[in-house]
N, C-alpha and C positions, 0 to 999 in steps of 0.2 A: 844746271845749275848758273844763277848769272857774272860770277867771276871770269870762270870762260868765257863770258859771253862778252862783255862789257873788253874784255882784252883782244876781241880778237873783230868784232863787230863793229869797235874806235876806229878805228885807223879804215874803217872800205869807208865808214858814212859819216863822218866827221870832215871831212873835207870836201865830201857833193855835199853837207847842209850849208858850209861855210861859204861855199859857192853859192845855195840857192840865198843865202842872204841871211842865217835864222847865224844865235846867238849859239853862241856854247853851252855856257847856262844853261839853255831852254833846252838846246838841243843835248844833254843829260843827264836833267830830270827828265823831260821825255822821256828818253830812254830809258833810265833806271820806272821811270813808271812801270812801260813794258811791261820788261821783265819781273818784274813787280809779280802783275797781273798773270806772265805765263807761268810763276810760281804757284799759282792759284786757282789755271785751271786746268780740265782736263784738256787734251790727253798726256801733255806733257806735265799735270802742273806734281813737280816732285814734293814739294809742300802736303799736299792735299792727299796725297797717296800714304805719306808718312802717318798724316795725321788723322787718316783716316784707321789704319792699320796698329795705333796704337792705341788709339780707342775701343777699336773691335767694332766698330759701326761701317755697314758698306757702303762702297760707294754711293751704290744708287739711290740707298734712302739720304743720302745728304745732298746730293749733287739738288732737289726741287727747293729744301730752302734754300740753298745761296743763290739764290739768282736775281732774290731780290738785292744782294749784296754785290753781284758779279753785275747790276744794270750800273747802280751808284757809281761801278769804279768805274766801268765805261766810259757815264758820264763825266765823269773827273775828268778820267784821259783827255777828252775829248776838250772839254775847257782849258790843260792843258797848254793841248797840241795849238790851238786857233787864240788863246788869249795868253803871250806869253806874257803881258804885266805879272797875271800868278805866280810863275813863277822867277818868274828878273825885280820881283817889289823889295824884296830883303834885301839883296844883295844890291839893286840902289840905294836902298833905305841906305844903307849903311855905307855907303860907297865907295864900295869895292867895285864900279861898272860906270 
């Protein structure tokens, strides 16, 4: 689940990220994006397992059609991680930073 993961990992990793010069907003968006991908991918993907059990579809049948979506999610995550302006654009536009 995301909530316990955020509560456990943020106090551990945020000071490290700040020491490395990372913006806290960028770190938060990067962390949430990572956790969202974790909810959708096996072996832990609880959202995937719940969706499969509700629909009655086997996970083995669903994984192959989802591979292009997983690739898109990973590309988006890499863009968020390596191009901080993507996640900082709106806060900067609103004058929050």
